[in-house]
N, C-alpha and C positions, 0 to 999 in steps of 0.2 A: 589135509592131515591135521589132527588135533594134538598138541603137545602139552604135557603137564610138567613132570619132572621138577626142575628148578623153578618153573613158573608158578608153582603152587603158592608161592609167597605173594603173588599179585591178586588184587581184587578188582573185578569189573562190575560196574553198575550202569547198564545201558539205558539211561533215562530217555534218550531221544527215540529209540526204536520201541521202547515199552509204552511211551505215552502218546506217540503220534501215529497216524494211519499209514499203513504199509501198502505198497502196490501188491495186489493179489497175484499178479502174474509173476512166475518165478524164472522164466526163461530169460537168459541174458541176450536179449535181442533189442535192437534200436527201435524205439517206439515213443509215441506220445503217452504220457501218464497223467491221469487226472484223479482228483479226489484222494490223493496220497502225497506224502512228502518224501518218500524214499522207496528204493527197491533193494531187496537183499541180493547180493552178488558176491561171488568168490573171486579173490585175486587170481591172476594167471600164474601158473607155476613157471619157474625158469630153470635153466640147465646147470649153471655153475655159479651160484652166488658167491660174492666175495665182499667181506666187510672192508670199507675204505675209511670211514670216519664215524665217530660217535661223539655226541655232546655229553660228556660225563657229568657235568653239573646238572643238566636237565635230567639225566637218567637217575641221579640221586634223588632229585625232587620227586620223581615219579615212583620211586621205591624199587628200582632195579638194583640188585646187588652186583658187585663186581664180577662175581662168579656167573651170574645170569648173562651179563653183558658179553662175557668172553665165550659163552656157550654156543653150540651148534643150534640149539633151540632158538636163541635170540636171532641168529643170522637167518634161520629159516623163516621166521615170522616177518622180519624186516624185508625179506626178499619177496614175500607173498606166497611162499611154499607151504606155510603152515599157519595155524592160529593158536593162540593161547586159550585155555579153557575159560569160558565166560565171555568171550568176544562175540560180536554179532555183526559181521561184515555187511556193509550196505553203501549205496550211493544215493545222494539226495537229488531232488529235482527242484529247479528254480528257473526263473526267466531273467530278463535284464535288458537294459538299454545299452547297446554297443555302439560307440562313437556317435551317440546322440539319437540313435534309431532303435525302436523297439524290435527285439530279435526273437520274441516268443519263447518257447521252451528251450532251455539250455541244460543245466544240470552238471553233476560231477562226471565229466567226460573222461578224465584220466586220474580221478581220485577215488579211493575206496576207503571209507571209514571203517576201521577195524572194531572199535569199541571204546567205551569210556572207562578209563582206569581211575580208581579211587586212590589218591596219593596218601602218603603217610600223614599229611596235614589234614586230610579229610576232603580235599578239593577233588573235583571231577575234571579230567582232561581227556579229550578225544584223541586217539591215535589214528592217523590217516596216512595211507600209502599213496604217493603221487607217482604214477608211471607203472602201476601194477596190472594194467590190462584194461580191456574194454568194459563198458557198462551200458545200460540201456540209453545213456545220455551221451555216448561218444560221437553221435552224429556220423560223419564220414571218416572219423579218425580211428586210430588203433588203440588208444588209451595208454600208450607207452611213453616213456621219456628217455632222453639220451643223456650221456654223461655230462656234456657241457651245461645243459640247462639245470641238471641236478646239482652240479657243483655250485652254480650261481645261487640256487635256492638254499642249499645247505649253508653256505658261507654268509649270505646276506641275512637270513633269518637270525642267525646267532650274532652277527655284527650289530644289527639293529637292536636286539635285546640288550646288549652290553652298552650301547649308547644311551639306553633308557627310553627307547621308542617302543610303544605298544606294538606287539607283533606276534604272529604265530611263531612257534619254535621249530627247530629241526633236531630230531633225536638221532637219526642214523642215515648214512649214505652207503648204498650197496650197489655194486656192479652185478648185473644179472648173468653175464656170460653170453647174452644174446646180442645180435646186431639189429639195429632199427633203421629203417629207411627214412631220411628226412631231407627236405628241400629247405635249407637254412634260410634263404632269402626269398623263397617262393618265386624263383626266377628260372625254373626248369632244370636246375643242376642238383638233382637229388643224389644223395650218397648214403652208404651204410655207415652208421656210427655205433659206438658201444652203448648198449642200453644200461640204464641205472634206475634205481628207485630211491626216493627220499621219504623217510617217515616224518610227517609233520605233526605238530602237537598244538592244541589250543583247547580252551574250555568249550568253545563253540566255533563251528565253521559256518554258521548261518550268516547269510549275506542279505543286502537290500533286496536282491532279486528273488529270494525265497518268499517275500511278501508280495512282490509285484505280480508273480505268476497267478496265484489264486485270485488276486484282485482283478487282474485282466480277464479272468475266466468267470468273474461274477460269483465265485465260491466264497461267500462271506463266512460260512461256518468253518471252513478250513483255515481261512485267514485268522479268524478269532482263536481257533485252537492253537495255531502256531504262535500267535502273539502272546497268549496266556502262558504257553510253555516257556517261551524265551524270557518273559518277565519273571516268572517264578524261579527259573533256574539261574539266569544270568543277572537279574536286577532285583534280588530279594529285598534290598534296602528300600525299595519303593512300595512294598506291601505293608498293609496294616496287619495287626495281630489276627484280626478276623479273616483277612484274605489269606494269611498263611495257613489258617485252619480250613480253608476251602471256600470262603465266600467269593462270589463271582466278581470279576473286574468290570468296571464301567467306563464310559467315555472319558471321564476325568483321569482315570488311571492310565488309559492308553495315551492320552495327551501328555501327561507327566512323563511317561516312559519315552515318548517320541522326543520331548524336549531334552531328555537326558542323552539320547542318541545324538542329537544335534551337538550337545556340549562335548561329548567324547570325540565326535568327528572333528570338531573345531580344534580340539587339543592335539589330535593326531596330525592334522595339517600343519599346525604350528611346528611340531617336531620335524616333519618332513622338510619344511622350508628352512628351518634354522640350521639344519645340517646339510642342505643342498641335495636332498634325495629326490629323484624323479621316478615316480612309479611306472609311468609309461603307458598304462592301459587301464585308466580309471573308469571302466564301465561300471554300471550299477551292480552287476553281478560280481565285481571285484572289490566292493566295499563291505567291510564287516559290520554287522549290526552291533557288535560289542566294542567297536572302535580300535580294532587291531589292524596293522598292516598285513594284508593277505594277498597271496598269489604273486610271487616274485618271477615275473616273466621278463619283458624287455625293459627292466629298470636301469637306472644309471645314477651316478653321482656327478654333480657339477665339478669339473676341473676349473676351467675358466668360467667366471660367473656370467652366464648367458640366459636371461629370462625366457628366451625363445627356444631354448634347446629341448628337444625330446629325443630319447634314445631309440624310439620305436619307428622302424622303417615303414610300418603300416600307417603311421600317423604323419608321415613326412609331408604330405600335401597340405593338410590343414593345421597341423601342430595343435590339435585340440588339447592334448595332454602334456603340453610343454610345462616346464618348471613354473613360469610366472603365472600360469592360468590354473594351477592345481586347486587353489582355494575356491575359485569361481566354479570349477567343475564339481567340487565336493558340494557346494551350495546347490547347484543344479541337481545333482544326484539326490540330495536330501529332499528337494522339492518333489522328485519322482516317488520317493518313499512316502512323503506326505500324501500324495495322490492315492497311493496304494492303501494307506491306513485310514483314509477318509471314511470308508464305510463303517469303521468301528467308532469313529468320533462324531461324525455327522454335523459338525459345526466348523465352518470354514475359517472364521476370523481368528480364533485362538490358535488354530493349526498354522495359519499364515504367519501369525505373530511368532510362533515357535521357530519356524524355518527362517524367518527374517532375523532371528537372534543370532544366526550363525556368523554373520559378518562382524557384528560387534564383538562377539566372543573371540573370533579369530584375531581381529585387530588388536584387542587388549592383550591376548596371549602372545601374539607375535611381538608387540612392543616390549613386553616384559622379557621375552627371550632375547631380543636384540640388545636390550639394556644389559642383561647378564653377559652377553658375548663381548660387550665393550667394557665390562668391569663395573657397571653401575648397579646399585641395589634396586632402583626404581626408574621407570620410564617417564621421567619428567618431560615437559615440553621441549626443553633444550636438548635432552638426550635423544628423544624421538627425532628431532631435527637433524642431529648429528648422524644418527643411523640412516635416515633417508638420504642425506647427502652422500654417505659412503656407498649406499646401494646404487646411486646414480653414477658414481665414479668407477665401481668395480668392472663393468663391462667395457669401459672405454679403451682399455689397453690389455684386454684378456688377463684379468687378475685371477689367480687361483684363490678360490674362496676359503678353503681350509687353511692353506698356508698363511694367507693374509691375516686372518683373525688370530692365528697362533702367534704370528710375529708381533702383532699389536700388543700382546701380553708382555713381551720383553722390550717394548719400545722405550728408550730413555726419554724421560719427560723434560729433561733440560738439555736440549741440543738444537743445532741449527736446522732449518727446514730441509736443507740439502742432505744433512746427515740422517734426519728422520726418514726421508724418502729412500735413502740408500739402505736403511735397515729393512725396508719392505721389499727390496729388489728381488729376493728369492721367490716372491709371489707373482712377479710379472712375467708373462710369456713374451710380450712384445716390448722389450725395454727400449728399442730404438724409436718407438712411438711416444715415449715419455718426454715430450718436448712441448714448448709453447704453452697454450692455454691449458692443456691437460696437465702438464707438469705444475703449472701455477695453481690449478684447482686442487691437486693432491697436496701440495705444500700448504695451502691455506687450510685445508681440512685437518691435516696433521697438526698444524699449529693450534687450531681450535680444540682438537681432541686433547692435546697435551695440556692445554690450559684447564680444560674441564676435569681431566683426570688427576691433575696435580692436587686438587682439594680432597682426594680420597685417601683413606688409609691404604698405603701401597701393598702391604702384605695381604690385606683383605682383597684388594683389587686383583692381585695376581692369582690368588686362589679361586676367586669367582670366575675369572676368565679361563683359568686352567680347567675347571670342571665344566665349563660351557663350550669349550672349543677343542675338539679332538685333534690329536696328532695324526691318527691313522683312520682312514675310512676305506671302504672297499671300492677303490677306484676301478673302473672297468678294465683298464689294462692290467692291473694286478690280478684280477679274477681270470682274465684271459691267459696270462702267463701260467697260472696254476692249472687251467684247463689244458693248455698245450702239453704241459708235462704229464698231466694225468692221462691224457689220451695216448701218451707214449709209455704209460705204465709206471710213471714216477709220481707218487702222491705226496712227496715231501713238501713241495711248495704249498699245496692245499693245507696240509697240517700246520705249516709255519704260519700261514695267514689265519687259520682258525685260532691258534694260540695268541697271535699278536692282537687280534680284534677282540679278545676277551678283556683287554685293558686299553681301550682306545685313547684314553686321556693321559696315559703315562708314557713318557719318552723312554725307549729301551735302547741300550747301548748295542751297537752293531746292526741296528734296524733302520738306519738313516735313509736308506734308499726307498723304504716304504712310505716315507713322508715327503718325498720329492715331487716336483711337477710331473705331469704326464709327459712322457717323451714324444718327440715329434713323430716318430713312426706310428704312434697310436692314434694320431689325429683322424685318420681315415680308415684304419684297419677294421674289418668286420669283427665284431665281438668286443671292440673297444669304443667305437663311435657309432656303430650301426648294429642294431639288434632287431630281430623279428619276434613275433609272438611265439615262435618255436624255441626261443632262446631261454 
């Protein structure tokens, strides 16, 4: 169904489908697709859609009026029951390395791109429904999504944005009125769950895997076509005036673009690490070519600082995607992207130099971020040493990362070692283990930190730390509590979290419980400590 009405105020300009080759087959059947980058497909209609949550600030950026947001037209489109005039629904095809192994053709298995909206500022933003039914790339799945995974996607997309982390956004969360069969932990205990759809938004949903697939198939022409399109639409600052007028791109241009992708990815990983975010499934098909956080599946936030922690049950054996290894995995993924782009560049040495630049850029950025978290303007050698010592201390007695850094902001700089340590006590999960050498190491570090911080302008230090260390992050147990209530028909906790996470650095009266340690009951509960790729 096509709807116009209030939606006549919106403008769509579908550059992706207009410029890139389409799959000539129109049947929505699972298949291998070659010499194309997408298949046109229509979302699956649902019986009883219900609006649960909307990101109103994002809606304003996109040009949706309050009247349109409240309309039946908007609900119908967000549920997959209709499209706005000018949309061009499609699913894209890509490949990828999953858990280090080449997986061949993958593609948008439960995501359908509706079309590219032109915002009031003139930017292009793709609207994408996640959970709106099968596509030719659904493999053996149904293309649907359940409420628990959709709540997590909606909340975390918006939480990351307000933390300042590059990310896809979430415009709307809609219940479908349908039941979806899911085996949450893939252990043979499938059950029916409420179905839901999230509308995701980004300037581009192109991933590393979009380039890997044509490269693996030896389709250099398609690889070049896609690279040219992405550079012209997403990286226009890299083009000369002649190239903007249509002059062809050459190997130097592709190399410069690849180096920019490396830089954006390094910056993204700095952001993940500084806030304690664990993506959980960093396959090459889950890394964005534009440097966004993409695909919120079995993600998690560090409670106690554990570099070996991964929230993904599928990754439990090897912990490939654990927190402490995320930068190394990003580097590895970038190397796979370099392999895919080599046919366009045809010179190994500068490409190798570009990918090797990741580590330095990440290390420099991370040092700067840690200096800010500790209240220093620059990562001097002494500050870097302080930060390294702290990171070595954090896992010794299960220290809550978020609480610890926030408490350091209010640490009195003239106090006894014992009093300084007591000030941090709300961050420790295992206070009974704070004895002997561990206690002495903490007290020594605190004394050195107090001495180093004493030379700073304290007002500036406090503001620097306040803006670098959030009070509130989307802890897994908080998301699970919102999911539990939502599955019972109560969406108030979801909306409370959505509002709270819009201002993560500001303490709010009456919201103290959202800034507390993870409770003991959440240590082993499914949804809090264990998540699968269906989460």
